[in-house]
Steps between C-alpha positions, in 0.01 A plus 500: 500500500683681219817697569419867516286767659180688419512876559168655599411822677282643771370748239559613145785741426690358795823424313460131416695528176779696671532234770471209257764660277731567794477140620556376145812713458641406840449126447630512144818664628533205740524275194142378527316435174194722548192505280204737522129473426233771515196341337296816447594862432251786476564846362840434337644312206721219628776583246536859623833546684324649804230233530489268800572211265821649361617622841467149640662345192797738511563473873483121497701463181219278373538438127139388457297710253264756659201304367604200712562710811167683459261304279209742550513876460211745502475864394326659797657530849221305668465173690595231244154345488331833427771609254466168315121516500506849347720360220273198450775266620416199714779353713452192717711370785585207275638744241727659762620164627570379146737794452658446841563133430679591176771700679513388864780249445720728289678643806622392843292763680183676385375838618133553420333839540126542535275792412404734783409315819432136569123523443510686167285326233707340227196362320127448517522236771852512645724734700874548536480274807359215287799519268741505795338184632541325165858618453575393857771751590554671836387862516691815584268790580627845403359768728557867569682594822279777639175546692226250407729232367446261793129480420550449125779250551304302759197480271716378210680238709177382663324466163796310357498253787125449469568407138753243615801695373849516650605853597880507522532857622452871447723761338431862592570727205551876487634593842660840550794466739554877512146569618417172667220538752412282797240316294761384246732394778235291675298354211743215421473365854120535500473318168713212625305483827148504358546351153736227625731542200853639477578839352765397249611850411440873525577680174566876497386733228771549240532720193753296303350167389755343268567129523818515709345741749199272548717191534722662763201644685311172523809303596543744787141563607324165441556175688594284203550198725129429443589389148769255610246225550381533142829516312860400547698674773673822411 
């Protein structure tokens, strides 16, 4: 198994890039050589400062060119397969893996971010889950903290296991400590009980999202000991 983690989500718009970037910044500040890979991007140009690609690159301190971090970009904010199809672009799983194999050994620890959820189509005959299986990294599922998240998280974890994937844990993103309701207080325990995976962190909503803020936040709110088995001790 490679050294790294694959960030997926229980839904789209769940904050995968925010979590991946926070982990990247926190580990980088622990003197870990972090690289990032987001094979497909829809609806943004990868070179734009606010794109997922550039956010990941900046937070990790990864000097790889954006075209290596995100080899495929599409104009419309759609599932990658549909966005590619509408641009008459055909991407195979072999194409994705070719690009992964070019960069996977450039860093001590790789953070890979998928598109949407684990069953989103990447191509005509393969899903995000198929790429995870080929890349062979443990999964962290990003989920929302409020009502309904136990169902969505359970379905994601169950599907991943049926695909033979290793789910390392869950990170709940977007909690509101000032208005926390009973459901947000109890969901972490329910997820651990029924999904049989640890909740590695609970991330509050924040307004300021500069690199140092994210690094400090994730060092405080996420159990980084999970990563100790993959890289040197810190």
